C-alpha positions as CSV (number, residue, x, y, z in Angstrom):
1,X,-6.6,29.6,-5.9
2,X,-4.5,30.2,-9.1
3,X,-3.1,26.9,-10.9
4,X,0.8,27.4,-11.0
5,X,2.1,26.7,-14.5
6,X,5.4,27.2,-16.0
7,X,5.8,27.8,-19.3
8,X,9.2,27.0,-21.2
9,X,9.5,29.1,-24.4
10,X,12.4,30.3,-26.0
11,X,10.4,32.7,-28.5
12,X,9.8,35.8,-26.9
13,X,6.8,36.8,-28.6
14,X,5.1,33.4,-28.2
15,X,6.2,33.5,-24.8
16,X,4.5,36.8,-24.2
17,X,1.3,36.0,-26.1
18,X,0.7,32.7,-24.3
19,X,1.8,34.3,-20.9
20,X,-0.8,37.0,-21.0
21,X,-3.7,34.8,-22.3
22,X,-2.8,32.2,-19.5
23,X,-2.9,35.0,-16.6
24,X,-6.1,36.5,-18.1
25,X,-7.6,33.0,-17.8
26,X,-6.6,32.9,-14.1
27,X,-3.2,31.0,-14.1
28,X,-0.3,31.8,-12.3
29,X,2.5,31.8,-14.9
30,X,6.0,31.6,-14.7
31,X,8.4,31.5,-17.4
32,X,11.7,30.0,-18.7
33,X,13.7,30.3,-21.9
34,X,15.8,27.4,-21.8
35,X,16.6,24.3,-19.7
36,X,18.9,25.7,-17.4
37,X,16.1,28.2,-16.0
38,X,13.4,25.5,-16.6
39,X,15.4,23.5,-14.0
40,X,15.8,26.3,-11.4
41,X,12.0,27.0,-12.0
42,X,10.7,23.5,-11.4
43,X,12.9,23.0,-8.2
44,X,12.2,26.2,-6.8
45,X,8.4,27.0,-7.8
46,X,7.1,23.3,-7.9
47,X,4.7,23.9,-10.9
48,X,1.8,21.5,-11.2
49,X,1.4,22.0,-15.1
50,X,4.3,22.7,-17.5
51,X,3.9,24.0,-20.9
52,X,7.2,22.7,-22.6
53,X,8.7,23.7,-26.0
54,X,10.8,20.9,-27.1
55,X,13.3,23.1,-29.3
56,X,15.4,24.9,-26.6
57,X,18.6,26.8,-27.2
58,X,20.7,25.0,-24.7
59,X,19.1,21.4,-25.4
60,X,16.0,19.5,-26.0
61,X,12.6,19.5,-23.8
62,X,13.4,15.8,-23.9
63,X,16.0,16.4,-21.2
64,X,13.4,17.8,-19.2
65,X,11.0,14.8,-19.4
66,X,13.9,12.5,-18.9
67,X,14.6,14.5,-16.0
68,X,11.2,14.6,-14.5
69,X,10.5,10.9,-15.6
70,X,11.1,9.0,-12.4
71,X,9.7,11.9,-9.9
72,X,6.6,10.3,-8.2
73,X,5.1,13.6,-8.1
74,X,6.2,14.9,-11.1
75,X,4.0,17.9,-12.5
76,X,2.2,17.2,-15.7
77,X,4.0,18.2,-18.9
78,X,2.1,19.6,-22.0
79,X,4.7,19.4,-24.9
80,X,4.6,22.3,-27.5
81,X,6.5,22.2,-30.5
82,X,7.0,22.8,-34.5
83,X,7.7,19.2,-35.0
84,X,4.6,17.2,-35.9
85,X,6.3,13.7,-36.6
86,X,4.3,11.0,-35.1
87,X,7.9,9.9,-33.8
88,X,8.4,12.7,-31.7
89,X,5.2,12.8,-30.2
90,X,5.1,9.0,-29.4
91,X,8.7,9.6,-27.7
92,X,7.2,12.4,-25.6
93,X,4.0,10.7,-24.7
94,X,6.2,7.4,-23.7
95,X,8.4,9.7,-21.4
96,X,5.2,10.6,-19.5
97,X,4.0,13.7,-21.2
98,X,0.3,14.4,-20.7
99,X,-0.4,15.9,-24.2
100,X,1.2,17.0,-27.1
101,X,0.4,20.0,-29.3
102,X,1.8,21.1,-32.4
103,X,2.6,24.9,-33.2
104,X,1.3,27.2,-34.3
105,X,-0.9,26.7,-31.0
106,X,-4.6,26.7,-31.5
107,X,-5.7,28.9,-28.2
108,X,-8.9,27.0,-27.6
109,X,-7.0,23.6,-28.1
110,X,-4.7,25.0,-25.4
111,X,-7.6,26.2,-22.9
112,X,-9.0,22.8,-23.2
113,X,-5.8,20.9,-22.8
114,X,-5.0,23.0,-19.6
115,X,-8.5,22.5,-18.2
116,X,-8.2,18.6,-18.9
117,X,-4.7,18.8,-17.1
118,X,-5.8,20.7,-14.1
119,X,-8.8,18.2,-13.6
120,X,-6.6,15.5,-14.0
121,X,-4.1,16.9,-11.3
122,X,-6.6,17.7,-8.8
123,X,-7.9,14.1,-9.1
124,X,-4.3,13.0,-8.8
125,X,-4.0,14.9,-5.8
126,X,-7.4,13.3,-4.0
127,X,-6.2,10.0,-4.7
128,X,-2.8,10.7,-3.2
129,X,-4.4,12.2,-0.2
130,X,-6.9,9.3,0.2
131,X,-4.1,6.9,0.1
132,X,-2.0,8.9,2.6
133,X,-5.2,8.8,4.8
134,X,-5.7,5.3,4.5
135,X,-2.2,4.5,5.7
136,X,-2.5,6.6,8.7
137,X,-5.9,4.9,9.5
138,X,-4.2,1.3,8.9
139,X,-1.5,2.3,11.2
140,X,-4.0,3.5,13.9
141,X,-5.8,0.2,13.5
142,X,-2.7,-1.8,14.1
143,X,-1.9,0.5,17.2
144,X,-5.3,-0.1,18.5
145,X,-5.4,-3.7,18.0
146,X,-2.2,-4.3,19.7
147,X,-3.2,-2.3,22.8
148,X,-6.6,-4.3,22.6
149,X,-4.6,-7.6,22.6
150,X,-2.5,-6.5,25.8
151,X,-5.7,-5.3,27.5
152,X,-7.3,-8.6,26.7
153,X,-4.5,-10.5,28.2
154,X,-4.4,-8.3,31.3
155,X,-7.9,-8.7,31.9
156,X,-7.7,-12.6,31.7
157,X,-5.0,-12.6,34.4
158,X,-7.2,-10.3,36.4
159,X,-10.1,-12.7,36.3
160,X,-8.0,-15.8,37.0
161,X,-6.1,-14.2,40.1
162,X,-9.3,-12.8,41.5
163,X,-11.0,-16.2,41.2
164,X,-8.5,-18.1,42.9
165,X,-8.2,-15.4,45.4
166,X,-11.8,-15.7,46.0
167,X,-11.8,-19.4,46.7
168,X,-8.7,-18.7,49.4
169,X,-11.2,-16.2,51.2
170,X,-14.2,-16.3,53.5
171,X,-14.8,-12.7,54.1
172,X,-18.0,-12.0,52.4
173,X,-17.5,-8.4,51.8
174,X,-14.1,-9.1,50.2
175,X,-15.7,-12.0,48.0
176,X,-18.5,-9.6,46.9
177,X,-15.6,-7.2,45.9
178,X,-14.0,-9.8,44.0
179,X,-16.8,-10.6,42.4
180,X,-17.6,-7.2,41.0
181,X,-14.0,-7.0,39.6
182,X,-14.6,-10.3,37.6
183,X,-17.9,-9.5,36.4
184,X,-16.5,-5.9,35.2
185,X,-13.5,-7.9,33.6
186,X,-15.9,-10.0,32.0
187,X,-17.8,-7.1,30.7
188,X,-14.7,-5.5,29.3
189,X,-13.4,-8.8,27.5
190,X,-16.9,-9.0,26.0
191,X,-16.9,-5.5,24.7
192,X,-13.3,-6.2,23.0
193,X,-14.6,-9.4,21.6
194,X,-17.7,-7.4,20.4
195,X,-15.2,-4.7,18.4
196,X,-13.3,-7.7,16.8
197,X,-16.5,-9.2,15.7
198,X,-17.6,-5.8,14.2
199,X,-14.4,-5.6,12.7
200,X,-13.6,-2.4,14.2
201,X,-10.4,-3.7,15.5
202,X,-9.7,-5.9,12.4
203,X,-7.0,-4.8,9.9
204,X,-8.2,-2.9,6.8
205,X,-8.4,-5.1,3.7
206,X,-5.0,-5.0,1.8
207,X,-2.9,-3.7,4.9
208,X,-0.1,-5.6,6.0
209,X,-0.4,-7.4,9.7
C-alpha cells in the first residue's frame, strides 16, 4: 500500500520535481500551495506524512504546526525551508515536527528521512493498535470476572439450599439426586477457584478494577 504524503510547497518547479520523485519512489502524493489548500487536504485526505514549507503565500507553515500540535493522531511533519537558522529549526521541532530539512533539498537525504518517518509511523500505529487491543481485553476480563462472581454466588446458594433440603427428606433417590447436584456445584466452584488462582480471571496489570 502506498504511503499517503501531502507536499505543501508554493514553488511550482520544486513541487513538480519532488512530486515526480516521490511518486516514482512509490508514495501517494497530494499537493497544496498554501495554508488554505493544506488544511483542506489534511481534513479530506488524512495524510500520514506532510512535507511542509514554512514560507507560504498566505502565512507560515508554523500555523499548520500549531494547528496540528494538539491532535492525538497527527501526521508526521517534515519541515522544508530555505531558513537554516537554529531558532527556526528548534521552534519547528518544539511544535512536534518530525525533522527539519533546509533547501536546496538533497534528494537522498529526503528519501532517508521519509523512510525513517514511514517506519516510525508504522511503529506508532502498531503501538496504538496494541493499546486498543489491550483495552478490549481488559474490558472482557472485567465482564468475565463479574459473571464469575455472580456464578460463584449462585453456586454457593445452590449448595447450601440442596444440603438443607437433603436433611429434610428421607427418600433415598431424592437424596442421591441432591448429592449429585451438590457435587456438580462444588466442582464448578472449584473450577472458578482454579481460574482465579491461574490469574485467568484476574485483572490485567495496570487496569482499573
